[in-house]
FIDO-457852 format. One record per residue (C-alpha): residue number from 0; residue in one letter; x, y, z. Coordinates in Angstrom, 3 decimals, padded with zeros to 6 digits. Layout:
nr: NUM rest: A c1: X c2: Y c3: Z
...
! end
This chain:
nr: 0 rest: M c1: 005.063 c2: 064.455 c3: -031.813
nr: 1 rest: K c1: 007.210 c2: 063.065 c3: -028.888
nr: 2 rest: I c1: 003.969 c2: 062.159 c3: -026.944
nr: 3 rest: K c1: 002.565 c2: 060.578 c3: -029.943
nr: 4 rest: I c1: 005.667 c2: 058.358 c3: -030.349
nr: 5 rest: S c1: 005.762 c2: 057.513 c3: -026.808
nr: 6 rest: F c1: 002.114 c2: 056.428 c3: -026.948
nr: 7 rest: I c1: 002.882 c2: 054.300 c3: -030.041
nr: 8 rest: L c1: 005.766 c2: 052.590 c3: -028.212
nr: 9 rest: F c1: 003.460 c2: 052.033 c3: -025.169
nr: 10 rest: Q c1: 001.020 c2: 050.323 c3: -027.491
nr: 11 rest: I c1: 003.609 c2: 048.054 c3: -029.044
nr: 12 rest: L c1: 004.896 c2: 047.113 c3: -025.658
nr: 13 rest: V c1: 001.333 c2: 046.254 c3: -024.468
nr: 14 rest: F c1: 000.638 c2: 044.431 c3: -027.693
nr: 15 rest: E c1: 003.933 c2: 042.474 c3: -027.296
nr: 16 rest: S c1: 003.086 c2: 041.488 c3: -023.777
nr: 17 rest: F c1: -000.294 c2: 039.950 c3: -024.836
nr: 18 rest: C c1: 000.776 c2: 038.259 c3: -027.991
nr: 19 rest: H c1: 003.755 c2: 036.320 c3: -026.641
nr: 20 rest: A c1: 003.486 c2: 033.525 c3: -024.232
nr: 21 rest: D c1: 005.371 c2: 034.323 c3: -020.908
nr: 22 rest: T c1: 007.821 c2: 031.923 c3: -019.200
nr: 23 rest: F c1: 005.381 c2: 031.103 c3: -016.408
nr: 24 rest: T c1: 002.631 c2: 029.716 c3: -018.745
nr: 25 rest: D c1: 005.283 c2: 028.035 c3: -020.796
nr: 26 rest: M c1: 006.641 c2: 026.428 c3: -017.629
nr: 27 rest: I c1: 003.355 c2: 024.775 c3: -016.507
nr: 28 rest: Q c1: 002.468 c2: 023.579 c3: -020.007
nr: 29 rest: D c1: 005.918 c2: 021.963 c3: -020.111
nr: 30 rest: L c1: 005.207 c2: 020.531 c3: -016.618
nr: 31 rest: A c1: 002.000 c2: 018.923 c3: -017.881
nr: 32 rest: M c1: 003.718 c2: 017.344 c3: -021.038
nr: 33 rest: Q c1: 006.724 c2: 016.199 c3: -018.930
nr: 34 rest: T c1: 004.485 c2: 014.534 c3: -016.383
nr: 35 rest: A c1: 002.371 c2: 012.917 c3: -019.057
nr: 36 rest: C c1: 005.358 c2: 011.403 c3: -020.576
nr: 37 rest: L c1: 006.466 c2: 009.508 c3: -017.514
nr: 38 rest: G c1: 004.742 c2: 006.419 c3: -019.006
nr: 39 rest: C c1: 004.838 c2: 004.725 c3: -015.463
nr: 40 rest: Y c1: 001.622 c2: 002.731 c3: -016.088
nr: 41 rest: S c1: 002.433 c2: 000.912 c3: -019.367
nr: 42 rest: N c1: 005.937 c2: 000.307 c3: -017.923
nr: 43 rest: T c1: 004.393 c2: -001.076 c3: -014.774
nr: 44 rest: E c1: 002.078 c2: -003.361 c3: -016.650
nr: 45 rest: A c1: 005.060 c2: -004.680 c3: -018.714
nr: 46 rest: G c1: 007.039 c2: -005.441 c3: -015.474
nr: 47 rest: Y c1: 009.860 c2: -002.927 c3: -016.315
nr: 48 rest: S c1: 010.849 c2: 000.227 c3: -014.268
nr: 49 rest: N c1: 013.714 c2: 001.881 c3: -016.049
nr: 50 rest: I c1: 012.510 c2: 002.240 c3: -019.748
nr: 51 rest: Q c1: 011.820 c2: 005.705 c3: -021.204
nr: 52 rest: D c1: 008.331 c2: 005.747 c3: -022.601
nr: 53 rest: P c1: 006.640 c2: 008.479 c3: -024.601
nr: 54 rest: H c1: 002.817 c2: 009.118 c3: -024.554
nr: 55 rest: D c1: 000.842 c2: 006.074 c3: -023.643
nr: 56 rest: Y c1: -002.499 c2: 007.067 c3: -025.332
nr: 57 rest: Y c1: -004.065 c2: 004.671 c3: -022.893
nr: 58 rest: T c1: -007.743 c2: 003.769 c3: -022.965
nr: 59 rest: P c1: -009.102 c2: 004.798 c3: -019.584
nr: 60 rest: Q c1: -011.825 c2: 002.231 c3: -019.375
nr: 61 rest: F c1: -009.078 c2: -000.521 c3: -020.107
nr: 62 rest: L c1: -006.888 c2: 000.657 c3: -017.376
nr: 63 rest: A c1: -009.740 c2: 001.027 c3: -014.861
nr: 64 rest: K c1: -010.650 c2: -002.558 c3: -015.470
nr: 65 rest: R c1: -007.128 c2: -003.841 c3: -015.323
nr: 66 rest: F c1: -006.245 c2: -002.001 c3: -012.125
nr: 67 rest: A c1: -009.426 c2: -003.079 c3: -010.531
nr: 68 rest: E c1: -008.420 c2: -006.727 c3: -011.124
nr: 69 rest: M c1: -004.871 c2: -006.274 c3: -009.799
nr: 70 rest: S c1: -003.794 c2: -006.999 c3: -006.340
nr: 71 rest: G c1: -001.872 c2: -003.919 c3: -005.870
nr: 72 rest: N c1: 001.573 c2: -005.366 c3: -005.519
nr: 73 rest: R c1: 002.905 c2: -003.911 c3: -008.646
nr: 74 rest: T c1: 001.203 c2: -000.416 c3: -008.250
nr: 75 rest: R c1: -000.819 c2: 001.182 c3: -005.502
nr: 76 rest: T c1: -003.431 c2: 002.197 c3: -008.039
nr: 77 rest: Q c1: -006.499 c2: 000.108 c3: -008.337
nr: 78 rest: T c1: -008.936 c2: 002.424 c3: -010.026
nr: 79 rest: F c1: -008.703 c2: 005.002 c3: -012.851
nr: 80 rest: Y c1: -009.075 c2: 007.677 c3: -010.246
nr: 81 rest: G c1: -005.820 c2: 006.434 c3: -008.879
nr: 82 rest: V c1: -004.148 c2: 007.003 c3: -012.224
nr: 83 rest: C c1: -005.315 c2: 010.617 c3: -012.273
nr: 84 rest: F c1: -004.106 c2: 011.048 c3: -008.635
nr: 85 rest: D c1: -000.674 c2: 009.531 c3: -009.451
nr: 86 rest: Y c1: -000.149 c2: 011.976 c3: -012.308
nr: 87 rest: A c1: -001.351 c2: 014.935 c3: -010.125
nr: 88 rest: E c1: 001.023 c2: 013.800 c3: -007.454
nr: 89 rest: A c1: 003.882 c2: 013.467 c3: -009.809
nr: 90 rest: A c1: 003.282 c2: 017.064 c3: -011.211
nr: 91 rest: W c1: 003.059 c2: 018.363 c3: -007.620
nr: 92 rest: N c1: 006.595 c2: 016.688 c3: -006.767
nr: 93 rest: G c1: 007.925 c2: 018.329 c3: -009.993
nr: 94 rest: I c1: 007.138 c2: 021.615 c3: -008.698
nr: 95 rest: K c1: 008.474 c2: 020.754 c3: -005.261
nr: 96 rest: Q c1: 011.886 c2: 019.773 c3: -006.696
nr: 97 rest: N c1: 012.103 c2: 022.951 c3: -008.658
nr: 98 rest: Q c1: 010.151 c2: 025.401 c3: -006.480
nr: 99 rest: N c1: 012.699 c2: 028.295 c3: -006.505
nr: 100 rest: D c1: 012.511 c2: 028.144 c3: -010.334
nr: 101 rest: Y c1: 008.882 c2: 028.254 c3: -010.439
nr: 102 rest: N c1: 008.784 c2: 031.130 c3: -007.951
nr: 103 rest: R c1: 011.149 c2: 033.109 c3: -010.020
nr: 104 rest: K c1: 008.975 c2: 032.613 c3: -013.079
nr: 105 rest: G c1: 006.053 c2: 034.004 c3: -011.258
nr: 106 rest: M c1: 004.410 c2: 031.330 c3: -009.017
nr: 107 rest: K c1: 003.150 c2: 032.537 c3: -005.582
nr: 108 rest: N c1: 005.182 c2: 030.871 c3: -002.940
nr: 109 rest: Q c1: 003.775 c2: 027.678 c3: -001.615
nr: 110 rest: E c1: 000.578 c2: 027.948 c3: -003.757
nr: 111 rest: W c1: 000.367 c2: 024.716 c3: -005.720
nr: 112 rest: Y c1: -001.867 c2: 021.858 c3: -004.827
nr: 113 rest: I c1: -003.414 c2: 018.515 c3: -005.986
nr: 114 rest: A c1: -006.943 c2: 019.402 c3: -007.014
nr: 115 rest: V c1: -009.577 c2: 016.666 c3: -006.473
nr: 116 rest: S c1: -013.127 c2: 016.554 c3: -007.383
nr: 117 rest: D c1: -015.394 c2: 013.659 c3: -005.853
nr: 118 rest: N c1: -019.031 c2: 013.128 c3: -007.018
nr: 119 rest: N c1: -019.848 c2: 016.823 c3: -007.353
nr: 120 rest: P c1: -018.126 c2: 018.730 c3: -010.318
nr: 121 rest: K c1: -018.996 c2: 022.061 c3: -008.663
nr: 122 rest: V c1: -016.842 c2: 021.472 c3: -005.658
nr: 123 rest: I c1: -012.924 c2: 021.420 c3: -006.027
nr: 124 rest: K c1: -010.889 c2: 020.426 c3: -002.975
nr: 125 rest: L c1: -007.237 c2: 021.362 c3: -002.852
nr: 126 rest: Y c1: -004.607 c2: 019.071 c3: -001.015
nr: 127 rest: D c1: -001.045 c2: 018.968 c3: -000.097
nr: 128 rest: P c1: 000.732 c2: 015.749 c3: 000.133
nr: 129 rest: V c1: 002.423 c2: 015.047 c3: 003.499
nr: 130 rest: P c1: 005.589 c2: 012.949 c3: 003.816
nr: 131 rest: E c1: 004.903 c2: 009.713 c3: 005.744
nr: 132 rest: N c1: 007.600 c2: 010.506 c3: 008.216
nr: 133 rest: R c1: 005.795 c2: 013.600 c3: 009.274
nr: 134 rest: V c1: 002.496 c2: 011.626 c3: 010.063
nr: 135 rest: R c1: 001.720 c2: 010.704 c3: 013.536
nr: 136 rest: W c1: -001.237 c2: 008.820 c3: 015.123
nr: 137 rest: N c1: -002.520 c2: 010.990 c3: 018.100
nr: 138 rest: G c1: -004.870 c2: 008.386 c3: 019.422
nr: 139 rest: Y c1: -007.885 c2: 009.473 c3: 017.399
nr: 140 rest: G c1: -006.485 c2: 010.070 c3: 013.839
nr: 141 rest: Y c1: -003.447 c2: 010.790 c3: 011.781
nr: 142 rest: V c1: -002.012 c2: 014.295 c3: 012.024
nr: 143 rest: D c1: 000.867 c2: 016.316 c3: 010.417
nr: 144 rest: S c1: 003.417 c2: 016.560 c3: 013.227
nr: 145 rest: R c1: 004.286 c2: 020.069 c3: 012.121
nr: 146 rest: D c1: 001.071 c2: 021.734 c3: 012.883
nr: 147 rest: G c1: -001.261 c2: 019.141 c3: 014.305
nr: 148 rest: R c1: -003.784 c2: 019.169 c3: 011.476
nr: 149 rest: Y c1: -005.545 c2: 015.935 c3: 010.532
nr: 150 rest: V c1: -004.597 c2: 014.136 c3: 007.276
nr: 151 rest: I c1: -006.348 c2: 011.505 c3: 005.297
nr: 152 rest: L c1: -005.020 c2: 008.747 c3: 003.310
nr: 153 rest: M c1: -005.645 c2: 008.959 c3: -000.478
nr: 154 rest: N c1: -004.142 c2: 006.295 c3: -002.955
nr: 155 rest: G c1: -001.443 c2: 005.498 c3: -000.559
nr: 156 rest: V c1: -000.515 c2: 009.185 c3: 000.218
nr: 157 rest: Y c1: -001.259 c2: 011.166 c3: 003.230
nr: 158 rest: C c1: -002.984 c2: 014.417 c3: 002.276
nr: 159 rest: K c1: -003.921 c2: 017.510 c3: 004.040
nr: 160 rest: E c1: -006.891 c2: 019.604 c3: 002.868
nr: 161 rest: R c1: -006.095 c2: 023.285 c3: 002.307
nr: 162 rest: R c1: -009.171 c2: 024.588 c3: 000.593
nr: 163 rest: S c1: -012.692 c2: 023.586 c3: -000.585
nr: 164 rest: L c1: -013.855 c2: 025.875 c3: -003.355
nr: 165 rest: S c1: -017.125 c2: 026.311 c3: -005.282
nr: 166 rest: V c1: -015.605 c2: 026.039 c3: -008.782
nr: 167 rest: Y c1: -016.850 c2: 024.005 c3: -011.604
nr: 168 rest: A c1: -014.403 c2: 021.498 c3: -012.872
nr: 169 rest: H c1: -013.340 c2: 021.421 c3: -016.449
nr: 170 rest: D c1: -015.545 c2: 019.148 c3: -018.551
nr: 171 rest: G c1: -017.645 c2: 018.518 c3: -015.410
nr: 172 rest: A c1: -014.969 c2: 016.213 c3: -014.081
nr: 173 rest: T c1: -015.849 c2: 013.877 c3: -011.188
nr: 174 rest: N c1: -013.715 c2: 011.366 c3: -009.344
nr: 175 rest: H c1: -010.709 c2: 013.081 c3: -010.781
nr: 176 rest: A c1: -007.433 c2: 014.711 c3: -009.739
nr: 177 rest: W c1: -005.129 c2: 017.246 c3: -011.349
nr: 178 rest: L c1: -003.013 c2: 020.248 c3: -010.431
nr: 179 rest: W c1: -003.673 c2: 023.852 c3: -009.371
nr: 180 rest: I c1: -001.022 c2: 026.617 c3: -009.329
nr: 181 rest: Q c1: -001.400 c2: 030.177 c3: -008.291
nr: 182 rest: R c1: 000.380 c2: 033.126 c3: -009.857
nr: 183 rest: N c1: 001.741 c2: 036.153 c3: -008.106
nr: 184 rest: N c1: -000.948 c2: 038.303 c3: -009.417
nr: 185 rest: G c1: -003.652 c2: 036.044 c3: -007.760
nr: 186 rest: S c1: -004.652 c2: 034.177 c3: -010.875
nr: 187 rest: W c1: -005.214 c2: 030.471 c3: -010.694
nr: 188 rest: Y c1: -004.109 c2: 028.105 c3: -013.438
nr: 189 rest: W c1: -004.613 c2: 024.311 c3: -013.772
nr: 190 rest: I c1: -003.025 c2: 021.537 c3: -015.695
nr: 191 rest: D c1: -004.426 c2: 017.996 c3: -016.328
nr: 192 rest: P c1: -001.453 c2: 015.568 c3: -017.060
nr: 193 rest: T c1: -003.803 c2: 012.579 c3: -017.255
nr: 194 rest: W c1: -005.815 c2: 013.839 c3: -020.139
nr: 195 rest: T c1: -002.620 c2: 015.471 c3: -021.708
nr: 196 rest: D c1: -001.349 c2: 011.868 c3: -021.950
nr: 197 rest: N c1: -004.644 c2: 010.603 c3: -023.260
nr: 198 rest: L c1: -005.295 c2: 013.250 c3: -025.759
nr: 199 rest: G c1: -001.664 c2: 013.998 c3: -027.059
nr: 200 rest: Y c1: -001.778 c2: 017.694 c3: -026.409
nr: 201 rest: V c1: -001.613 c2: 019.790 c3: -023.257
nr: 202 rest: V c1: -004.865 c2: 020.070 c3: -021.318
nr: 203 rest: C c1: -004.672 c2: 023.123 c3: -019.161
nr: 204 rest: G c1: -006.303 c2: 026.526 c3: -018.474
nr: 205 rest: Y c1: -007.205 c2: 029.120 c3: -015.872
nr: 206 rest: V c1: -009.939 c2: 029.823 c3: -013.298
nr: 207 rest: S c1: -012.522 c2: 032.561 c3: -014.165
nr: 208 rest: G c1: -016.074 c2: 033.227 c3: -013.228
nr: 209 rest: G c1: -016.277 c2: 030.293 c3: -010.834
nr: 210 rest: K c1: -015.200 c2: 027.675 c3: -013.311
nr: 211 rest: E c1: -012.130 c2: 026.069 c3: -014.837
nr: 212 rest: V c1: -011.700 c2: 027.348 c3: -018.387
nr: 213 rest: Q c1: -009.601 c2: 025.191 c3: -020.881
nr: 214 rest: A c1: -007.272 c2: 027.274 c3: -022.947
nr: 215 rest: P c1: -005.713 c2: 026.513 c3: -026.306
nr: 216 rest: P c1: -002.182 c2: 025.275 c3: -025.658
nr: 217 rest: S c1: 000.898 c2: 026.268 c3: -027.544
nr: 218 rest: K c1: 001.594 c2: 023.891 c3: -030.546
nr: 219 rest: K c1: 005.210 c2: 023.469 c3: -029.432
nr: 220 rest: Y c1: 003.839 c2: 021.379 c3: -026.505
nr: 221 rest: C c1: 001.394 c2: 019.246 c3: -028.605
nr: 222 rest: V c1: 001.961 c2: 015.860 c3: -030.170
nr: 223 rest: V c1: -001.167 c2: 016.306 c3: -032.106
nr: 224 rest: N c1: -003.012 c2: 019.523 c3: -032.954
nr: 225 rest: P c1: -006.220 c2: 019.989 c3: -030.836
nr: 226 rest: S c1: -009.110 c2: 019.671 c3: -033.187
nr: 227 rest: G c1: -010.991 c2: 022.914 c3: -033.492
nr: 228 rest: K c1: -008.476 c2: 024.845 c3: -031.414
nr: 229 rest: G c1: -006.218 c2: 027.758 c3: -032.651
nr: 230 rest: D c1: -002.490 c2: 027.645 c3: -032.613
nr: 231 rest: F c1: -001.613 c2: 030.194 c3: -030.094
nr: 232 rest: D c1: -000.329 c2: 030.379 c3: -026.482
nr: 233 rest: F c1: -002.741 c2: 030.549 c3: -023.621
nr: 234 rest: G c1: -000.513 c2: 032.822 c3: -021.720
nr: 235 rest: G c1: -001.071 c2: 035.732 c3: -023.990
nr: 236 rest: G c1: -001.474 c2: 035.113 c3: -027.740
nr: 237 rest: G c1: -005.147 c2: 035.077 c3: -027.471
nr: 238 rest: G c1: -005.281 c2: 038.826 c3: -026.279
nr: 239 rest: Y c1: -006.462 c2: 038.013 c3: -022.645
nr: 240 rest: R c1: -005.167 c2: 037.597 c3: -019.204
nr: 241 rest: P c1: -006.629 c2: 035.119 c3: -016.781
nr: 242 rest: T c1: -008.470 c2: 036.966 c3: -013.913
nr: 243 rest: P c1: -008.750 c2: 035.773 c3: -010.287
nr: 244 rest: S c1: -011.833 c2: 033.957 c3: -009.457
nr: 245 rest: W c1: -013.531 c2: 034.892 c3: -006.188
nr: 246 rest: S c1: -014.473 c2: 031.461 c3: -004.756
nr: 247 rest: F c1: -016.061 c2: 030.627 c3: -001.417
nr: 248 rest: P c1: -015.970 c2: 027.481 c3: 000.889
nr: 249 rest: S c1: -018.604 c2: 025.070 c3: -000.195
nr: 250 rest: F c1: -020.876 c2: 024.082 c3: 002.619
nr: 251 rest: D c1: -022.860 c2: 020.805 c3: 002.702
nr: 252 rest: F c1: -026.401 c2: 021.834 c3: 004.025
nr: 253 rest: D c1: -027.300 c2: 018.280 c3: 004.991
nr: 254 rest: L c1: -027.313 c2: 018.504 c3: 008.836
nr: 255 rest: N c1: -025.862 c2: 014.973 c3: 009.148
nr: 256 rest: K c1: -022.812 c2: 015.484 c3: 006.795
nr: 257 rest: R c1: -019.825 c2: 017.779 c3: 006.361
nr: 258 rest: N c1: -017.408 c2: 018.141 c3: 003.609
nr: 259 rest: E c1: -014.154 c2: 017.439 c3: 005.750
nr: 260 rest: D c1: -013.484 c2: 014.053 c3: 007.469
nr: 261 rest: G c1: -014.192 c2: 014.700 c3: 011.099
nr: 262 rest: L c1: -013.141 c2: 012.424 c3: 013.942
nr: 263 rest: F c1: -015.636 c2: 012.897 c3: 016.774
nr: 264 rest: E c1: -019.008 c2: 011.473 c3: 016.466
nr: 265 rest: R c1: -020.386 c2: 012.507 c3: 019.720
nr: 266 rest: I c1: -018.992 c2: 014.489 c3: 022.650
nr: 267 rest: Y c1: -019.884 c2: 014.655 c3: 026.254
nr: 268 rest: S c1: -018.821 c2: 017.666 c3: 028.338
nr: 269 rest: A c1: -019.036 c2: 019.308 c3: 031.695
nr: 270 rest: G c1: -017.920 c2: 022.490 c3: 033.074
nr: 271 rest: V c1: -018.315 c2: 025.374 c3: 035.509
nr: 272 rest: A c1: -019.224 c2: 029.049 c3: 035.166
nr: 273 rest: I c1: -019.068 c2: 032.301 c3: 037.059
nr: 274 rest: E c1: -021.390 c2: 035.298 c3: 037.392
nr: 275 rest: L c1: -019.679 c2: 038.166 c3: 035.664
nr: 276 rest: E c1: -021.230 c2: 040.659 c3: 038.314
nr: 277 rest: K c1: -020.716 c2: 038.487 c3: 041.373
nr: 278 rest: E c1: -021.610 c2: 039.701 c3: 044.816
nr: 279 rest: D c1: -018.759 c2: 039.305 c3: 047.374
nr: 280 rest: D c1: -020.871 c2: 037.641 c3: 049.922
nr: 281 rest: A c1: -023.073 c2: 035.532 c3: 047.495
nr: 282 rest: D c1: -023.009 c2: 031.844 c3: 047.833
nr: 283 rest: D c1: -022.932 c2: 030.941 c3: 044.172
nr: 284 rest: F c1: -022.729 c2: 027.605 c3: 042.358
nr: 285 rest: Y c1: -022.876 c2: 027.093 c3: 038.493
nr: 286 rest: C c1: -022.181 c2: 023.798 c3: 036.638
nr: 287 rest: S c1: -023.356 c2: 022.451 c3: 033.231
nr: 288 rest: F c1: -023.565 c2: 019.045 c3: 031.779
nr: 289 rest: S c1: -023.945 c2: 018.607 c3: 027.972
nr: 290 rest: C c1: -024.100 c2: 016.245 c3: 024.932
nr: 291 rest: E c1: -022.769 c2: 017.484 c3: 021.729
nr: 292 rest: Q c1: -022.620 c2: 016.219 c3: 018.140
nr: 293 rest: G c1: -018.978 c2: 016.014 c3: 017.221
nr: 294 rest: D c1: -016.946 c2: 017.492 c3: 014.378
nr: 295 rest: K c1: -018.286 c2: 015.022 c3: 011.769
nr: 296 rest: Y c1: -021.203 c2: 017.395 c3: 011.347
nr: 297 rest: R c1: -021.377 c2: 020.638 c3: 009.338
nr: 298 rest: F c1: -024.160 c2: 021.840 c3: 011.729
nr: 299 rest: P c1: -023.666 c2: 020.202 c3: 014.991
nr: 300 rest: K c1: -026.393 c2: 020.379 c3: 017.806
nr: 301 rest: F c1: -025.642 c2: 020.932 c3: 021.555
nr: 302 rest: Y c1: -028.030 c2: 019.747 c3: 024.258
nr: 303 rest: Q c1: -027.187 c2: 021.075 c3: 027.751
nr: 304 rest: L c1: -028.404 c2: 020.841 c3: 031.413
nr: 305 rest: D c1: -027.475 c2: 023.721 c3: 033.719
nr: 306 rest: F c1: -027.740 c2: 023.954 c3: 037.457
nr: 307 rest: Y c1: -027.327 c2: 027.515 c3: 038.940
nr: 308 rest: N c1: -027.531 c2: 028.650 c3: 042.618
nr: 309 rest: H c1: -027.449 c2: 032.286 c3: 043.866
nr: 310 rest: D c1: -028.334 c2: 033.201 c3: 047.445
nr: 311 rest: N c1: -030.410 c2: 030.058 c3: 047.650
nr: 312 rest: N c1: -032.342 c2: 030.700 c3: 044.409
nr: 313 rest: H c1: -031.964 c2: 027.433 c3: 042.508
nr: 314 rest: T c1: -032.282 c2: 027.551 c3: 038.661
nr: 315 rest: V c1: -032.585 c2: 024.421 c3: 036.510
nr: 316 rest: L c1: -032.378 c2: 025.082 c3: 032.626
nr: 317 rest: F c1: -032.591 c2: 022.945 c3: 029.715
nr: 318 rest: S c1: -031.064 c2: 024.362 c3: 026.472
nr: 319 rest: A c1: -030.350 c2: 023.616 c3: 022.811
nr: 320 rest: D c1: -027.728 c2: 025.211 c3: 020.556
nr: 321 rest: L c1: -027.011 c2: 024.969 c3: 016.751
nr: 322 rest: G c1: -023.417 c2: 025.396 c3: 015.596
nr: 323 rest: L c1: -021.400 c2: 025.881 c3: 012.338
nr: 324 rest: Q c1: -018.351 c2: 023.685 c3: 012.157
nr: 325 rest: L c1: -015.397 c2: 025.389 c3: 010.441
nr: 326 rest: L c1: -012.291 c2: 023.078 c3: 010.340
nr: 327 rest: F c1: -011.533 c2: 022.792 c3: 014.047
nr: 328 rest: V c1: -013.628 c2: 025.602 c3: 015.396
nr: 329 rest: T c1: -017.408 c2: 025.653 c3: 015.819
nr: 330 rest: L c1: -019.478 c2: 028.816 c3: 016.429
nr: 331 rest: Y c1: -022.832 c2: 028.208 c3: 018.018
nr: 332 rest: G c1: -025.711 c2: 029.971 c3: 019.620
nr: 333 rest: G c1: -029.149 c2: 029.109 c3: 021.181
nr: 334 rest: G c1: -031.064 c2: 029.366 c3: 024.469
nr: 335 rest: G c1: -033.079 c2: 027.467 c3: 026.821
nr: 336 rest: I c1: -035.848 c2: 027.492 c3: 029.403
nr: 337 rest: G c1: -036.504 c2: 026.045 c3: 032.945
nr: 338 rest: W c1: -037.475 c2: 027.128 c3: 036.449
nr: 339 rest: T c1: -036.264 c2: 028.948 c3: 039.528
nr: 340 rest: S c1: -037.234 c2: 028.135 c3: 043.055
nr: 341 rest: S c1: -035.909 c2: 027.874 c3: 046.556
nr: 342 rest: N c1: -035.370 c2: 024.323 c3: 046.171
nr: 343 rest: F c1: -034.067 c2: 022.418 c3: 043.068
nr: 344 rest: C c1: -036.959 c2: 020.109 c3: 042.723
nr: 345 rest: G c1: -039.678 c2: 021.860 c3: 044.685
nr: 346 rest: L c1: -042.594 c2: 023.924 c3: 043.260
nr: 347 rest: E c1: -042.794 c2: 026.424 c3: 046.042
nr: 348 rest: D c1: -042.056 c2: 030.146 c3: 044.897
nr: 349 rest: F c1: -041.756 c2: 028.564 c3: 041.391
nr: 350 rest: S c1: -040.958 c2: 031.054 c3: 038.589
nr: 351 rest: L c1: -040.119 c2: 030.677 c3: 034.867
nr: 352 rest: A c1: -036.470 c2: 030.938 c3: 033.988
nr: 353 rest: W c1: -034.749 c2: 031.368 c3: 030.480
nr: 354 rest: K c1: -031.345 c2: 032.086 c3: 029.109
nr: 355 rest: V c1: -029.824 c2: 033.012 c3: 025.660
nr: 356 rest: N c1: -026.239 c2: 032.022 c3: 024.954
nr: 357 rest: C c1: -023.469 c2: 031.747 c3: 022.320
nr: 358 rest: G c1: -019.938 c2: 030.444 c3: 022.251
nr: 359 rest: I c1: -016.976 c2: 028.877 c3: 020.472
nr: 360 rest: R c1: -015.941 c2: 025.206 c3: 020.568
nr: 361 rest: A c1: -012.445 c2: 024.023 c3: 019.488
nr: 362 rest: T c1: -011.489 c2: 020.512 c3: 018.813
nr: 363 rest: V c1: -007.655 c2: 020.489 c3: 018.548
nr: 364 rest: W c1: -005.932 c2: 017.903 c3: 020.684
nr: 365 rest: G c1: -009.108 c2: 018.010 c3: 022.893
nr: 366 rest: V c1: -012.458 c2: 019.754 c3: 023.245
nr: 367 rest: V c1: -013.161 c2: 022.892 c3: 025.016
nr: 368 rest: R c1: -016.064 c2: 025.488 c3: 024.842
nr: 369 rest: W c1: -016.098 c2: 028.986 c3: 025.951
nr: 370 rest: D c1: -019.672 c2: 030.100 c3: 026.484
nr: 371 rest: I c1: -021.327 c2: 033.320 c3: 027.520
nr: 372 rest: A c1: -024.975 c2: 033.527 c3: 028.590
nr: 373 rest: Y c1: -027.675 c2: 035.882 c3: 029.876
nr: 374 rest: V c1: -029.712 c2: 033.977 c3: 032.550
nr: 375 rest: K c1: -032.917 c2: 035.626 c3: 033.937
nr: 376 rest: G c1: -032.366 c2: 036.353 c3: 037.601
nr: 377 rest: H c1: -028.592 c2: 035.715 c3: 037.439
nr: 378 rest: G c1: -027.394 c2: 038.167 c3: 034.643
nr: 379 rest: A c1: -024.403 c2: 037.571 c3: 032.539
nr: 380 rest: I c1: -022.526 c2: 034.245 c3: 033.080
nr: 381 rest: Y c1: -019.343 c2: 033.050 c3: 031.580
nr: 382 rest: G c1: -018.608 c2: 029.326 c3: 031.369
nr: 383 rest: V c1: -015.756 c2: 027.105 c3: 030.444
nr: 384 rest: I c1: -016.770 c2: 023.497 c3: 029.475
nr: 385 rest: F c1: -014.486 c2: 020.611 c3: 028.665
nr: 386 rest: G c1: -015.380 c2: 017.553 c3: 026.653
nr: 387 rest: F c1: -014.506 c2: 014.077 c3: 025.958
nr: 388 rest: W c1: -015.529 c2: 011.512 c3: 023.544
nr: 389 rest: P c1: -015.865 c2: 007.600 c3: 023.373
nr: 390 rest: R c1: -012.340 c2: 006.394 c3: 022.358
nr: 391 rest: K c1: -012.123 c2: 004.832 c3: 018.942
nr: 392 rest: E c1: -010.102 c2: 001.968 c3: 018.057
nr: 393 rest: K c1: -007.105 c2: 002.502 c3: 015.686
! end
């Protein structure tokens, strides 16, 4: 009997945990509503700045047209996308100002981002705004002075990309911005303050199965009742818990483009190498010259000319490699062919030469490659190659 009673109590506790909204989901629904109620755009249009304004219920097409005609003196926003970005930024700042409280209610520390979809609703990029006083020009682009990572300017705000995910945006949204938040259990949630403002109820949900799922909000956060949606809390009343979505980086398989904004169009490089099993009395000389596609490409190409000398055996090799650019590191591999003779340009005792190689290129504050190759007649060769690029005007 005691076991049965204990089991019933356990069931009641489980039922209660699923049928009552928790403080975490309450908090992010409240954040969406508070952000939507800022009313900054209708006030800006009216020329005021300190008037409290409830829901705007603006017409997106109207605002897009109006902002496109504005000079930008009264607001940095010139397109409807900027409206969305500004709401997302305001929500991001709302968490930043109360971060400890959000952490206590279940947010994973430092895991909240401005979510952006460009022209592809199947790719969502997550950004962190960077304060302007932390941004530095390093001669080639703007970087965050804390970690040296490059930032881009979006709607007047410097932003640093954190992740690019293969997740389908809610309603197939493109040219849009909103907010993502991660919970301690690994689940991702999202809120859309722009459409919360436009529709009169909280537009929010979670991430599951590689897509954003919109969930019915709590009625206490709704100005109007969502048509066709039940009156229960998406935090638990529906009898489900959001599950983590396994998402992977989204690669652009166009060889001429990549998702991130790289800085280097083309790189010229040169370096020296050593034979790993070098003979003490051998007269060796190894050098390489190359032309590389820079970090603007997802799949850069490397073209290299090598000169090797080992005991008066001269080798000339032409090689080509294909790489995979991952943020500031590129993995590459390939091979080449050439000839070996007792004279660099002579044909006497001519023989065919070849090599296979692989390596890593880094583009942080400069360009350096570490290369290891096997060359016929020379064995394993390790090389260090330094690069430079045509300087860009600021």
